[in-house]
N, C-alpha and C positions, 0 to 999 in steps of 0.2 A: 580617800580610800572607801571602798564599799563596806558598809557595816555588815556584821554577821547576819543580822535579820534579813537584810535585803538579799544577801548572797543565798541564804537558805530558801527564801521565797522564789528567787530566780531559778535555783536548782530544782525546786519542786515543780515549777512550771515546765521546765525542760523535760524532766522525767515523765510528767503527765503527757506531754506532747508526744514523746517517743513511744510511750505505752499505747497511746491512741493510734499512732501510725502503724505500730507493730500489729495491733489487733485488727486494724482495717486490712493490712496486707494479708494477715492470716485468714480473715474471713473471705477476702477476695480469692485466695488460693483454694479455700474450701469450696467456694461457689463454682470455681473453674473445674475442680475435680468432680463435683456433683453434676455439672453440665456435661462433662466428658463421659461420666458414667451413664448418664441418660441416653447418650448417643450410642453406647456400646451394647451389643446384644450378648446376653449371657447364655452359654451353651454347655450343657452337661451331656446331652444325648441328641443324636440326629437319626431320624428314621432311615434304616439301611434297606433300601429297595433292591439291593444287589447281593443279598447274603449268599445265595447259592453259587455265585460266581466269584466271591471274594477269595483272594489268594492268601491263605494263612501261612504259607511258607515264607513269603516276603513281608507280610503284614502291612500296616498302614503306609509305610514308605514305598512299598513296591520294590521291584528289582532295580529301578532307575536310581533310587536314593541310597543303595547299598554302599558301604565304604569302599574306597578304591586304593589299591596299592599299599606302599609303605607309608606308615604314619610317623609324624614327628612329635616328640614329647614336648609339652608346654609346662604343665605344673601338676602337682598332686592336689587332690581334693580330700581334706581331712574330715569332712562331715560324715555322719552316719557310722554304721558299724562295719560296712564292707570296704575293702581297699578300692580306691578310685583315683583316676588321674585324667587329665585333659590332653588330647592329641589333636593334630590336624592332618588330614589325609592329603594325597597328591593333588586333589582338586581344590584344596584350600578349605574344605569343610571341617568344622570343629566337631569333636565327639567327646563324650564322657565315657571312659572305659571303667567298667565295674568287674571285679574279680571275686572269686570265692563261691560259696554255696548259693548265692542269690542269682548268679549270672544266667544260668540256664532256665530256672523256673520263671524268672521275670520276662525272659524272651517269649516264653509260651503264653504267660498271662496277658501280656500286652496284645497278643494276637486274638486270643479268645474274647477278651473284653471288647476290643475294637470290632470284632466280627458282628456283634449285635447292636452296634451304634454308639458306644461310648468312646470318648476321646482318650487316646493313649499316646505315649511317646513312640517315636520311630526307633525301634530296637532291633539290633542284629547281633547274632552270636557267631563268633569265629573261634574254632578250635585252636588256631594259632594266629597271632597277630604280630607282624614285624614292626617294631617301634625303634626309630633312631633317636639318639640323644637322651636315652634313659640315664638317670643318675646312677652312680655306682651302687647305691643301695636305697631302695624305696623304704619309706617309713612304715608302710603297710603293704603286704602282698608280694614281698620279695620272693617267697617260695613259688610263685607262679611264673617267675622270670627265668628263662634259660639262656644259653649262650647266644651271642650275636643279636641280642635284643628281641628274641622270640618270647612272646607272652602267651601263656596257655589259658584257654577257657575264658575268653573275653567277651563280655556283652558291651556293645557300643550303642550309646544313645545319641542321636543326631541333634545338634543345635539348629533349630529352624530359623531361616531369615525372617525378620519382622516379628519375632516372638520374644517376649520379655516376661519373666516371672514377677508378679506384683504382690504375691502374698499366698497365704494358705486359707483353706476353708474348713469349716467344722461340720462333722456329721450331725451334731445336735443343733445346729443353728446356721443356716445359710439361706440364700434366696430360693433354694430348691426344697426347703423343708416341707414335708407333707405332700410332695409330688410323687407320682407313680415312677418317674424317672429315677429318683433317689432310692425308692423302694426296690426297683429293679436292680440297681447297682448293689444294694445290700444282698440280694439273691446271688448276684455274680460273685461277690466276695466269698459267700458260703460255698458256691459251686467249686471254686478253685482252692478252697481252704486258705485264703489269705487272712491270717490272724493278726497281722501287725497293722491295726487300723487306727494308729495314732493320727490326730488331726494334722500334725506336721508332715505326714506322708501324703497329704492332699495339697495340690497346687492350683493356683489361679494364674493363667498366662494371658497377657494381653497380646493379641495377634493383629498386626496391621497387614492387610492383604495387598499384594501388588496390583497395579492398575490405576493408582491415583485415588482410590476410594478413601474418603476421610473417616469412614465409619469402621471402627475396630471391633473385635470380638473379645469377650472375656471367656476363656476356655477353662472349665472346671474339670479336673481329672484326679484320679488316684495316681500320683506320679511315682510311687514306690510300690511295686507289686512283687518284690523279691521273696517275701515270706509266704510263698504259695506252694501248693502241691506237696505238702508234707503233713504235719500234724495240725490239729485244730487250734492249738495254742502253743506258746513258747515252751518247748520241751527241754529235756536235760542237755541236749547238744544241738548245735546248728545243723549237723548232718541229718538228724532225725526230723528237724522242724521244717526244712525247706527242700523241695525237690527230691523227696524220698518216696519211692513207689510203695514200699511196704507200709509206711506210715499213712500215706494217702489212701491206699486200698483198704486198710483196716479201720479207718476213721468213720465215725457216724456222721451222716449228712443232715437228716431231718429229725428233730426231736419230737415235734408234736404238730398235729394238724387239727384245727377247729373249723367250724363253718365260716368264721370270719378271718382267722389269722393262721400263719404258719410260723413255727419256731424252728430255727436252724441251730445246728450245733457249733457254729463258728461265729465269733471267736469264743473259746473257752478260757478259763483262767490259766495262768502260767503254772508250770510244775512247781511243787512245793519247795524245791531247792531254791527257787528264786525269791522266796519270802525274805531272805536276808537283805535284799534290796527292797525294803518295804514300800517306799513311795512308788516305785515302778510296778511292784506287784499289785498294789491297790489301783493304780492307773489302769492296768489291764483288766482288773475285775470290773471296772466301770465301763469298759468297752463292750461287755457282753450283751448289752441291750441292742446293739446294732443288728444282731442276728435274730432278735426276738420280735414277736408280734408284727410280722410283715403282713400287710393286708393280702388276703388270699387272691383277691381280684388282681392285685399288682403282680403277684407271683405268676398268675396265668398270663398276664400281659407280656412279661418278659419271656415266658416259656414259648410263646408263639414265634419268637425270633430264634431262640436256641434250637428248637426242633427242626429248623430248616437247614442246620449244619449237617453235612455229610460226614461219615466216618473218615473219608479221605481228607477232608479239610481239617478235622480235629487231629488226625495223625500228622498232617503236614506241620501243624503248629509245634508239635514235639520234635519232629525231624529237624525243623529249623534251629532248634536249640542243641543239636548234636547228641541227642539221646540214642542209645542202641536200638536195634530193631525190636528186641524183647521189651525194652522199656517203653518204646513208642506204643506197642500193642497194649501193654499193661496200663499205662496212664490213660490212653485213649478209651480203653474199656471202662475205666472208672467214670470218666466224664460222660460217656454215652449212657451208662447205667444211671447216673444222677439225673441226666436230662429225662430219661424214661420215668424216674420217680416224680419229677416235676409234672410230667404229662398226666400222671394219674390224679393230680390235684386239680380237679375240675369243679365239682360241686355245683351249687345253684348259681351259675354265672350267665344264664341265658339273657338276663335283662341288661347285662353290662355292655355298653357300646363305647368304643374309643374312637375319637376323631383321628384323622390322618396325622395331625400334628397336635402336640400338647404344649401350647405356650405357657409361660409362667403366669400364674394368676395375678390379675391386676392388683389385688390386695397385698401381694407380696412385694410389688415394685417399690412402694414407698418405704418399706423396711429394709430394702437391700443395702442402702448406703450404710446403715448401722452395722451391718454384718461384714 
């Protein structure tokens, strides 16, 4: 029989060997991931050379990608605060349906942000959507379901082929930190009053393009834009906070302008009633920096793209979300007024020259894997 000492020694050798093999396999996997990351191009913004001809009624997906016919229910999505579920249309395309107060403002926001070069989801709004196979009672959003599977006020987000979500990115620490592209995105969030700037509303998608190319892209985007065109922070009710013309019109846009920086009024703290959820209240207080001390040169940079948008294009974005004619005029007027305010922020910028493209700084590349 094997003595206890020999057995213990043999067991120790086996465990050490297994540990070494596991560490080697883990290191190999990390090296493969790092190598893959090195081959992938990170994209937050792409220069829009066609702004004046961009169709803001159909948005980034265009008319060709719009949902087709009757949809079939697949499952509910319990994440987030808005009612959501997954469907498949007659062409086999999968869509995430969002209902409630975020459906219309998110449709608009995706178009306005995309218009100036940022990546957004392909969103479409349907006043009525016919869905077959709905359960007898949705866990959330049943109030939007009528007879014969007709769902009212639906925003549909298209699942793109070759696209996979691989994580979230942080406003305060990503490979785009300190770039003009990120500063421009902060301006865009203030322009549309998107106050819900939690990091988990930011997504990174890995996209493999058709055609046999082995190089994928990592797309950085604000993937939840529903808390837009209302108040500058979480208010007493969802109705006031999102897609509310009166709230949007009466809100302050710019707090302060200095020779170097611009302070915007978005996001503000949540209404005092939300202090009873103290962790969430404090979290929103910590988001306020996103709208502060935006370099004035970067404000001017993004404004040169915004000022190319026509009133017709801006109005089309709101028409696409099913707003009434009066609401379209009202919301569009506020957006146009805010762009005019940005145009006034010129200052001593004659020496500033921007290249046609702004690649990520080489010094940032080595730290990207850590983020």
